C-alpha positions as CSV (number, residue, x, y, z in Angstrom):
1,X,26.0,8.5,-14.4
2,X,22.8,6.9,-13.1
3,X,19.9,7.8,-14.9
4,X,17.2,10.2,-13.0
5,X,13.5,9.6,-13.9
6,X,10.7,11.5,-12.2
7,X,7.9,10.0,-10.2
8,X,4.7,11.9,-10.0
9,X,4.0,12.3,-6.1
10,X,0.8,12.9,-4.2
11,X,1.3,14.6,-0.7
12,X,-1.7,14.8,1.8
13,X,-0.8,16.9,4.9
14,X,-1.8,17.4,8.3
15,X,-0.2,18.6,11.5
16,X,0.8,15.5,13.1
17,X,1.5,13.3,9.8
18,X,2.1,13.3,6.4
19,X,1.9,10.9,3.8
20,X,3.6,10.8,0.4
21,X,2.5,8.4,-2.7
22,X,3.9,7.3,-5.8
23,X,0.9,7.8,-7.9
24,X,1.4,5.6,-10.6
25,X,3.2,3.0,-8.4
26,X,0.5,1.7,-5.9
27,X,2.0,1.0,-2.6
28,X,4.8,3.1,-2.7
29,X,3.9,5.3,0.1
30,X,5.5,6.4,3.2
31,X,4.8,8.6,6.1
32,X,6.8,11.8,8.0
33,X,5.9,14.3,10.5
34,X,6.4,17.0,7.6
35,X,5.5,16.8,3.8
36,X,9.3,17.1,3.3
37,X,9.8,14.4,5.7
38,X,7.3,12.2,4.3
39,X,8.9,12.9,0.5
40,X,12.3,12.1,1.8
41,X,11.0,8.8,3.0
42,X,9.4,7.6,-0.3
43,X,12.6,8.1,-2.2
44,X,14.6,6.2,0.7
45,X,12.2,3.3,0.1
46,X,12.6,3.1,-4.0
47,X,15.2,0.0,-3.3
48,X,12.6,-1.8,-1.0
49,X,9.4,-1.2,-3.6
50,X,11.5,-2.3,-6.5
51,X,10.8,-5.9,-5.4
52,X,7.3,-4.9,-6.1
53,X,7.5,-4.1,-9.4
54,X,9.8,-7.2,-10.2
55,X,7.4,-9.3,-8.9
56,X,4.7,-7.9,-11.0
57,X,6.7,-8.4,-14.4
58,X,6.9,-4.0,-14.5
59,X,10.0,-2.0,-15.5
60,X,11.2,0.1,-12.4
61,X,11.7,3.4,-14.2
62,X,14.9,4.2,-12.3
63,X,18.1,2.7,-11.2
64,X,19.8,4.2,-8.6
65,X,18.5,7.8,-8.6
66,X,14.8,9.1,-8.3
67,X,13.3,12.3,-9.0
68,X,10.1,12.9,-7.0
69,X,7.8,15.4,-8.3
70,X,5.5,16.2,-6.3
71,X,2.2,17.5,-8.2
72,X,-0.3,17.4,-6.2
73,X,-0.8,18.2,-2.2
74,X,-3.9,18.2,-0.6
75,X,-5.1,18.7,3.1
76,X,-5.5,15.2,5.1
77,X,-8.1,14.3,7.6
78,X,-8.2,12.4,10.6
79,X,-6.9,9.0,9.2
80,X,-4.1,10.7,7.8
81,X,-3.2,12.0,11.0
82,X,-4.0,8.4,12.5
83,X,-1.6,6.7,10.2
84,X,-3.3,5.8,6.8
85,X,-3.1,7.3,3.4
86,X,-7.1,8.2,2.7
87,X,-6.9,11.2,0.3
88,X,-8.0,10.5,-2.9
89,X,-6.2,13.0,-5.5
90,X,-7.2,14.0,-8.9
91,X,-5.0,11.5,-10.5
92,X,-7.0,8.9,-8.5
93,X,-10.1,9.7,-10.3
94,X,-8.8,9.1,-13.8
95,X,-10.5,6.3,-16.1
96,X,-8.8,2.9,-16.0
97,X,-8.7,0.5,-19.1
98,X,-8.2,-3.2,-19.1
99,X,-4.7,-2.7,-19.7
100,X,-4.5,-0.6,-16.4
101,X,-6.6,-2.7,-14.5
102,X,-4.3,-5.5,-15.2
103,X,-1.1,-3.6,-14.3
104,X,-2.8,-2.1,-10.7
105,X,-4.1,-5.6,-10.1
106,X,-0.3,-6.7,-10.1
107,X,1.0,-4.6,-8.1
108,X,-1.7,-5.6,-5.3
109,X,-0.8,-9.3,-6.0
110,X,3.2,-8.3,-5.7
111,X,2.6,-6.8,-2.6
112,X,0.4,-9.5,-0.9
113,X,2.9,-12.0,-1.9
114,X,5.8,-9.7,-0.5
115,X,3.8,-9.5,2.7
116,X,2.8,-13.5,2.5
117,X,6.9,-14.5,1.9
118,X,7.9,-12.3,5.0
119,X,5.6,-13.5,7.3
120,X,6.6,-17.1,6.5
121,X,9.9,-16.6,7.5
122,X,9.5,-14.0,10.6
123,X,9.7,-14.9,14.1
124,X,6.3,-15.0,15.8
125,X,7.9,-12.4,18.4
126,X,8.8,-8.9,17.3
127,X,11.6,-6.8,18.5
128,X,9.6,-3.9,20.6
129,X,9.5,-0.3,19.5
130,X,11.4,2.2,21.7
131,X,8.4,2.7,24.2
132,X,7.5,-1.5,24.3
133,X,5.3,-1.3,21.7
134,X,3.9,-3.2,18.3
135,X,2.0,-6.3,17.8
136,X,3.9,-9.7,17.2
137,X,3.7,-11.4,14.2
138,X,0.8,-13.6,14.2
139,X,-1.2,-10.1,16.0
140,X,-0.5,-8.5,12.7
141,X,-1.4,-11.0,10.2
142,X,-5.0,-11.0,12.3
143,X,-5.3,-7.0,11.8
144,X,-4.5,-7.3,8.3
145,X,-6.9,-10.0,7.3
146,X,-9.4,-8.3,9.5
147,X,-8.7,-4.9,7.6
148,X,-8.9,-6.8,4.1
149,X,-12.6,-7.6,5.5
150,X,-13.3,-4.0,5.7
151,X,-11.7,-2.6,2.5
152,X,-13.5,-5.5,0.7
153,X,-16.9,-4.0,2.2
154,X,-15.8,-0.6,0.9
155,X,-15.6,-2.0,-2.3
156,X,-19.1,-3.5,-2.4
157,X,-18.4,-6.7,-1.4
158,X,-19.9,-9.0,1.1
159,X,-17.2,-10.0,3.5
160,X,-17.9,-12.4,6.6
161,X,-15.2,-12.5,9.2
162,X,-12.3,-14.7,8.2
163,X,-9.8,-16.7,10.4
164,X,-6.6,-15.3,9.2
165,X,-5.0,-19.1,9.6
166,X,-7.8,-20.0,6.9
167,X,-5.4,-19.4,3.9
168,X,-8.0,-20.8,1.1
169,X,-10.5,-18.1,2.4
170,X,-7.9,-15.4,2.7
171,X,-6.8,-16.2,-1.1
172,X,-10.6,-16.3,-2.1
173,X,-11.4,-12.6,-0.9
174,X,-8.3,-11.2,-2.5
175,X,-9.2,-13.1,-5.7
176,X,-12.8,-11.1,-5.2
177,X,-11.2,-7.5,-4.2
178,X,-9.0,-8.0,-7.4
179,X,-12.2,-8.1,-9.9
180,X,-13.6,-4.6,-9.4
181,X,-9.5,-3.1,-9.3
182,X,-8.6,-4.8,-12.4
183,X,-12.2,-4.1,-14.4
184,X,-12.1,-1.0,-16.9
185,X,-13.6,2.3,-14.9
186,X,-14.4,5.7,-15.8
187,X,-12.7,6.7,-12.5
188,X,-15.6,6.7,-10.1
189,X,-16.0,5.2,-7.0
190,X,-16.4,1.5,-7.2
191,X,-19.8,0.0,-6.2
192,X,-21.1,3.4,-6.0
193,X,-19.2,3.9,-2.8
194,X,-15.7,6.0,-1.8
195,X,-12.6,4.1,-3.5
196,X,-12.3,4.5,-7.5
197,X,-10.0,1.6,-8.6
198,X,-6.8,3.6,-8.6
199,X,-7.0,4.7,-5.1
200,X,-8.1,1.0,-4.0
201,X,-4.7,-0.2,-5.5
202,X,-2.6,2.0,-3.9
203,X,-4.6,1.8,-0.6
204,X,-4.4,-2.0,-0.3
205,X,-1.0,-2.1,-1.5
206,X,0.2,0.0,0.9
207,X,-1.5,-2.0,3.9
208,X,0.3,-5.0,2.9
209,X,3.8,-3.4,2.2
210,X,3.8,-1.2,5.2
211,X,3.2,-4.2,7.6
212,X,5.7,-6.5,5.4
213,X,8.3,-3.9,5.9
214,X,7.7,-3.4,9.5
215,X,7.7,-7.2,10.0
216,X,11.3,-7.4,8.4
217,X,12.4,-4.2,10.4
218,X,11.3,-5.9,13.6
219,X,11.8,-9.4,12.7
220,X,15.3,-10.0,15.1
221,X,13.9,-9.2,18.9
222,X,17.7,-9.7,19.7
223,X,18.5,-6.7,17.6
């Protein structure tokens, strides 16, 4: 019999869209039209998220079966409805030790690495959605790097516009963003703004993985 391990989950809910997030595993977040659909999607992505844990050199707490324990449910906001997880749960406000920070940073680094690997082998033109929508590879990368610049500012960092093709500049920005995430904290928002370390790691890792998985799924225009 496969082992079953509980994973604590927070769900943010709006009438249009909900997000379910594994509270101890930044980036393992999925959306659905309803809270139930979001939790189902989260469970379905466990095998894909296992690669993140592997890259971060962390033991994933289950093999083929996962039991999701929804411990927090909160009202989402306009950003949630638009398509990004934006709620800070009580679990996100806990203090972080140096060890916690090291773990959070390792997961973010792994998420970046997965995105970079997917982009490197993806075709320039991606399969369109049912209604012909969706960015192609380079536009996704441009959007992602621009978003990281915005995330950096939320972390209290100065971030000039970066050319997404400038790998050195992109790597330097990521390194700077990891510093406040990995530093011990009392759970307060970083730089007095709005993102505590645990949420910052969750949001940044989610964005990298969400686009990595999107590119993978849309990578063959002939399908």
